[in-house]
N, C-alpha and C positions, 0 to 999 in steps of 0.2 A: 744205130741211124744204119738203113742199110744202102744208100747211095749219096749221092751231090753230084751237080750236075750246073758247074758254072754257065753253060751257055744259056740255059730259060732265064728268063725274064725276071724272076724272083718269088721267092715265096717257100712256107713249109709243106709239104705232101706229108698229111698223117693216115694211118687206116681210118677208114670213115666211121665203123664199131666205135672206134676207142675217142674218136670225138662225140657222135652221141654221147657216150657210156657218161662223160665227164663236159658234156652241156657246149662245146666250141662246135660256133656257127663258119658256115663257110666265107671266107673274105675275113675273118676275124684275126683281127692286131694280136700279135701275139711277142712276144720278147722269149729270149732261147739265150740259155745261160750253157756252153759247154764243159761237162765238168772235168772234162782231161785238158784241155788249154786254157779255160779260165775266159775265152772270148764270150764276147756275147753279143746280140744283133737283135734286130726286129723285123718283123715283115705282116706277111700274114698267111692263115693258114687256107687250105683245101683239103677235101678226103680224097683219097688214094686207097687202096686194095689192099689187102689183110698183112697185118703185120708191119705195114709200108710208113720209114720216117725217111723224109727224105730233103735236103736242104739242097735248094737252088740258086742261081744267080749270086750275084757275088759273096754272098754270105757262104755257097758254097765253098769258099773259100777259109773260114771259118770254123770249120768240122769236118772231120773226113769218117770214114766207112770204120762202124764198131766203136766210134767215140758214145759215150751217155750224156743226154742231152736233159736238160732241167726245161722244159717250156711252161711260161704261166700266160694267161689272158686277165685283165684289169678290167674294171668298172669302178664309174664315179656313182656314188647313191646313197642316201638316205635309209635303205632298206635296210636289214639283218641279210650278209650275205653268207651262206654254208659254203668252203671250198673244196674242189672238188679235189682230192688229192691221190693219185694210183702209183703206184713203183709198179714196173713194169720189166719183163724176162727179157735174155740175149734175144730173142724172136716176139719184141714187143709186145706179147701177151702180159695181159693183167695179173701179176702173182700176189700182189695186196693191196685190198682200198683202205687206202688211211683216210679217208674222208667223216669228219667229224657227226656225230648223230647231234638234230636240232636243238636247241636248247629249250624247255617247255616243258 
């Protein structure tokens, strides 16, 4: 995580290129799990600059700079979903793409 801002009205700011790569959309509802503290919260996501992962609003009290976060989005569907799973490095760059290949 690169910053937290409790004064903002709420949300999660993520690197826009990362959002595109994993298929997250502006305003999409996400669950966020803090690996360090075990805290969990839900919010919406919006695109930010390169390498940015920022927690805003009340959720900023649940994470601090340097914490590792798991960010998950979900949908209800009868169609097959291929989860997009990436591991990020210290500068929030994609280190490894763990996205499974489609069946078939």
